[in-house]
N, C-alpha and C positions, 0 to 999 in steps of 0.2 A: 431186339436186334435191329440194327440200322437197315434201311431199305436196300442199299447196295448189297449188303451181306446176305439178306434174305433172298434177293433176286438171284444172286450168284449161286446160292445153295440150290434153288429150284432149277437153275440151268444145269448144274452138275448132276442133279437127281433126274434130269431129263423129263421135267414136267412140260408137256407139249403146248398147253393152252393156259395163258395167264391173263387174268382180267384185273386191270389196275384202275382204281377210282381216284380221279384227281381233276381239278380245274387248271392245274399248272402244267400245260402241255409242254412248253419249252423246257421247263426244269426237269420233268420226268424223262424226257428224251435225252437230256444231257446226262442224267444219272444212269440211264440204261447204256448210253454210249460209253460212260466211264467203266461200267462193268465189262462191256464188250472189249474195250481197249485193254483192260486189266487181264482178261483171259487171252488176248492176243490172237485168237483164231476165230473170232466171231464177226463176220461182216454184218452190217446193220442195214436193213431195207425198211423204208418208211413209205406207207401208202395213205392217201386220203381220197375221198370220193371225187373231188374236183380235179386234182392234178395227177392222180394215179401214183405210181411208184416214183420215188425221187432218190437222188444220191448215187445212182448207178447209170453211167452213160449208155450201157447196153439196153437197159430196161426203162429208160426215162419215159414217163407218161403211160407206161403199161397199165392195163386194167382201169383206165380212167372211166369213171362213172359206172363201174361194173364190179361190185363187191364179190361176186362169184368167181370172176376171173382173178381177182386179187388172191383168193385162196388157191386157185389152180396154179398160180405162179409159184407157190411154195413147192409144188411137186416137180417143177421143171428143173430145180437144182438136183444134182446127183445125191443119192441117198447118204453118202458119207461126207457131204459138204456141210460144215457147220454154218449156222446163220440165225439171226434174230430178226423177226418181222414185226414191225410196229404198225398196227392198224388203227388209225385215228377215227373216233366217233363210230366205231363198228357196232356198238350196241344197238344202233338204229335198225340194223338189218338182221338181228338175231331171231326175230319172229318169222322170217321167211323160211319156208320148209326146205328149200334148196340149200340155203346158207346153213341152217341147223344140221341137216344131214351131212353136208360136206365137212363141217367142223367135227362131227362125231367120227366120220371116216378118218379125218386127219389125226384125231386124237389117238386112234389105234395105230396108225402108220408111223407117226412121229415118235412113239415110245422107244423105238429102236434106232432113231436117227438123232443127230446132234442139232436139231432145229427147234426153235421155240417161237410161238406166235404170242405177241403181247397186244391185247386190246386195250386202248386208252379211252376212257369215257368219264364224263363228269359225274355220273351217278351209277350205282349198281342196279342194273336192270337185266336180269338173267331169266330166260324162259325155263320152265321146270325141266324140259327134256335135255337142257345143257348144264344143269346144276352139278352133275356128277363129273363132267369133263373139264369145267372151268375152275381154276383155282384163283380166288380173289385175294388181291394184295391191296393194302391201304398205303397211299403215299401221303404222309402227313405234311402239314404246313411247316415252313422253315423253323428250325430250332434257333435257340439263342446264338449258337455259334455261326449258323448260316447267315443270320441277320447281321451279326457283328462283322463278319467278313465283308458283306456288302457295304456297310457303313464305312469300314476302313478303306475299302477300294475307292469309294467316292471321295472320302476325305483326302486320300493320297492323290487322286486326280486333281483336286483343288490345291494341293500343296499345303493343306492345313493339318495341324496336329490337334486332335480333340482332347480336352481334359477328360480324365478317366470317369469322373462323375457324370459329365455331360454325355459321354459315349454310352455309359450304362443306362442313363435316362432315355436316350433315343432308342437304344436296342430294346429296352423293356416296353416302351410305348408302341413299338412296331410289332410286338408279339401278337399273333392272331391274324396277320396279314399275309397274303401270298407274296412271294419275292418280287413279282411284277408290280404289285401295288406298293411295296416298300420302295422300289426304284422310282415309281411315279411320284410318290409323295415327297421323297427326298429331293427329287429333281425339281419339284414345285418349290420347295424351301430354298433351294440354291438359286432358282430363277428370281425369287422375291428378294433375298438378302445377299446373294453372291457367295454364301458360305453356309455351313451347318452350325446352328446355334440353338439356344434354348427355345426359340420360336418354332422349332420343328415339332415339338411335342403337341401343341394345340392343333397343328395341321394334321398330325398323325391321328389324333383323337377324332377329328372330323372325318377323315378317310375311313377310320375304323367303324364309325357310326353308319357310314354309307355301306360298308361291307356287310355289317350285321343286318341292316334293313333289307339288303338284297336276298338274304336267306329266307325272309318272310316267316321265320320261325322264332328267332331270337330278336329281342328289342333292347337296344342300349338305353337303359332307363336313367334319367338324371336323379341323383339321390341328394336332395337338399334338406331333408328332414333330419333333425338331430335327436339324440337320445332324450334330450330335455323336452322334446315336443311330444313325448309319450307320457300320458298321465297314468299313474299307478304302475302295475306290473313290476314291482320292485325286485322280486326274485329273479325274473327274467333279465332285467337290466343289470343287476349285479353279475349274473352269469356272463353276459356279453362283455361287460367292462373288464372282467378278469381275463378275458381272452383277446383283448384289444391288440396285444403285440404278438399273438401266436403265429403270425405268418412272417415274422422278422427273421433275419439271419441269426440274431442273438438267440431266438427260440430254437433254431435248428442246432446251434452249437450246444445249447443246454440239453438237447436230446428230445425236445417235445415233438410229437407227431403233428402233422397238419390237422386242424379241426375238420371234421367231416361234414357236419351239417346239423340242421335243427328242423324239427317238425312242430308247427304251431297248430294245435287243434282247439277249436272253440266256437263260440257263438258268433254269428255274423255281426260285423260292426264294432268289434271289441279291440281293434288295433293290430290285427295280425299282419296285414299288408303294410301298414305304417311301420311296423317293427322291421320288416325286411329292408325297407328303404333306409331306416335309421342305422341299421347294422353297416350297410355299405358306406354311409356318410361317416360314421364313427371310426370305422377301420380304414378309411381312405382307400377303398377298393372299388373297381368298376362293378356296376350292377347290371346283370343281364336277366331280362324277364323272358321266360320260356312260355310260349303259348302251345300247350301240349296238343290242343285240337288241330293245330296246323301240321303236326307231325304226320297225321293220317292223310295220306294222299290216295288218289284213285288207282294208280298203276300198281300192279303186283310188285312187291319188293321195294317200292319207293319210300314207304313209311320207315322201313328198317334203315334204308340209306340215309334218310333225313335224320334219324335218331343218331346214327354214327357221325354224321356231319355236325350235329349239334354238340355232341360230346367232344369231338375233335376241336371245334372252335372254342368251346369253353375252356378246354385244357390249354389251348394255345394262348388264351388271354389270361391264364392264371398268373398270379393269384387274383381271384375275382369271386363275386357272389352270384350264384345261379338261383334265381327266384322262380319258383313254380307255384303259381296262385291256384287255389282250389284244385289240388291234385286229386281229391276224392271224386270230382266230377269226371276227370280225364280217364281214370282207370276203374270206374264203377262197373260192376257186373262182368269182370273178366271171366272168360270161359263160357259165358252164356250168349255173347254177342255173335251175330251171324256175319262175321267178317273174315272167315277162313283162318282164324287164329292170328290175324295181324296185330290186334290189341295185345294179346298175350305175348307175342314175340317182341313187340316194342317194349312192353313192361319188363319182360325178362332181361332184355339188353340193358335197360336203364337201371334196374335194381342190382344187377350183377356189377355194373360199372360203379355204382354207389358203394358196394361192399368192397370192391377190389382197388378202387382208385387210390393213387398215391400223390396225384397232383393237388396243388392247393386251391381246389375249387370247393367253396363252402356252399352247400345246397340249403336253401331256406324254402321249405314247402309249407303251404297253409292248407288246412282242411276244415270244413264246417261240420261234416258228418263222418265221424270215425267209423261207423258201421259199414260205410261204402268202400273203405280201403281194404285191399287184399292184405291178409295177415303177414305176408312176406315182407312188406314194406315197413312193418312195425318191429321186425326182428332186430335185436341188437347188432350193431355193426353198420346198419344203413345210416343212422343218425347218431350224433353224440348224445342227444337228449330229445325227449318229447315233452313239450310244455302244454298245459291246458290253460287257455285264456278265457276266464269266465266273466260274468257281469261284474262291473266295478261296485265296490261297497261305498258307503257314505263318504269316507275320506278320499277315496280315489275319484269319485264323481266331482268332489270339490276341486281336486287337482286338474281334472279334465276341463271343467269350466274355466279354471284359471288359464290353462294353456290356450284355449280357443279365444277367450276374451282378450288376452294379451296380444293375440295376433290382429284383432280388429280394432281394439281400443287400448293400445299399449300404454297410454298415459292416464287413462281413467279407470283402471282396474278397481281402485278403491271405492268407486261409486256403486259397485255391484255387491250384493249380499251373497257371498259364495256359500255360506253355511245354509241359508234358506234354499238356495237353488239345489244344493245337494240333497236336502231333506225332501224337497217337492218332486224329486225325479227318481223314485225307487224303481228298480228293474230296468233303468235306461242304460243302453250301451253308449259307447263313445260317439258312434255315428249319429245316434238319436239325440244326444246332447248337442252335437254340432248343428243338427237340423233345427232344434228348438231355438238356438241363437239366431240362425239365418231367418227363421220365421219372425222372430222378434224384431230383427233389423228391417224386414219388409214392412212390418206394422209401424215402426217409428218413422221410416222414410216416407211412407204414404201420408203421414200426418205432419210432415215437415219438422220433425224433432228427433232427438236422439232416443234410442231405445233404452229401456230401464229393466230393473230386476222384475218388476211386475209384468212387463211385456214378455219376458222369457218364461215366467211361470204360466202366464196365459197361453203362450204358444205350446208349452209342454203339456198342458191339460188337454190339448186337442190331438196329441200324438198317442196312438196306441202302440206301446212298445212290443217288439217281437217276443219278449219274454211272456207276454200274455196271449198273443195270437198263435204262437207255436209252443205253448207251455209244455205239452207232453214230450215233444222232441227235445227240448232244452233240458228238461228234468232228466231224461234218459242219458243225455250227454254228461250232465253233472254227476249222475250216479256212476257212470263209467270212470270219471276222473276221481271221484271220492273213494273208489275201490283201490286206489294206489297205482293205477296203470299209467299215470303221467305226473310229472312234477307240476305244481301249481305256480303259475306265472306271478300271482299276487300274494302278498303276505296276508292281506285281508281275506277272511273266510266267512263273511256274512252269509253268502249263498249256501256255503257248506253247512253252517249251523242251522239255517232254515230248512235245508234238505233233510238233515237228521231229525229235526223236530217233526217234520211231516211224516217221516218214516215211523217215528214213535207213535204219532197220533193214529196212523193207519193200523199199527199192530194192536193198539189198545181198543 
């Protein structure tokens, strides 16, 4: 339901107190004004702490710097006089006992009167004693149609007629920005070039990165890694390549639903995070990295508000990739943490959204310890697939060496014995292989020569891989995968054969 329709419904149902969370103050007031005008009998009164009431000559400046008087002003109107009162930033005063008590008294009184109080705030921050009387409404970021109207308005003011393809590119690039930011960035483009052209898109991207940085929760991550930069993981790469066009209009016409997401479980350093970046690059979609730890704020209710803000922003930027690194650490021990249930509520909001979302937001979550994840997140419907990323076998280690050596010595790859390097590094992860090459480069550089295969073998001999230092934990993870609880990301199953052999030895 559109915001205007929902707000109008609450007015007709005589909801006395409405709490609207948004940063777009001007746009929300215009939307409420449209509803008031549509109803025809609802005068609009706007109050803020600095200027008091505005828009009415008789009450201009009333209740200035006095939020309690602002509420008392509501009672001065006759009981049968309809009105909408907008209180800006009023969430800052809700903890005051006088304000809280007055709001609860008004909630009773206004049920029988055609008056509504709308509190406008950038975050949802409601004391427990007001949770039953305040009805929360979300005011979402501008839709494609809203942005398109603004682009058309500016183009019309310039006397320019935009090509349909250019208009669609500009509108799509502006998704996820507030209308005020859209106006600013388009104004900046006009100031630079005197018109709207293809140069708008990079400017919008820069503005979008700034917006996302200000959330301090999401990070706009550059995705430069290609699928070819991943060594091994053939099953996973085939799965991703088959879905490369799944977000296209052609896929919609075919009847394909939007892909939901992917959970990558496995040993540290095996390329899970690299895969998330490669997906965004291969599918040509923006990559948003979510720091789940930053969702949890100190104020009551703010963590849930940040979660809703994150979901709203990701959906506004769709189609996009939402990357959640090490999700097992974020939601470990749900139900036993002493945070008054905040973690459980945030987790519940997030997994419900994952199950019910229809927007083209592809969630890529990585986890090192599957035992730490709540079982709810593993249920079908959250992710399209769960892949286990194990240690690379001999062939895959050869590929990984080739990928890293091509990056640092693109013209001298033939000088290195890849077969020997793969043979000499059993149980090494991709990250450990990369570290062995870096150590070999240090050795060669310190002796004023290029590094060799022998240098890499020597460096590898000094590294104790995680497969040995955390052998029991890794074998437990491998047993979980071998039980058929996840698809194998690699075609090579050397670790699986070894695990079965050990199990047979233990039984004998």
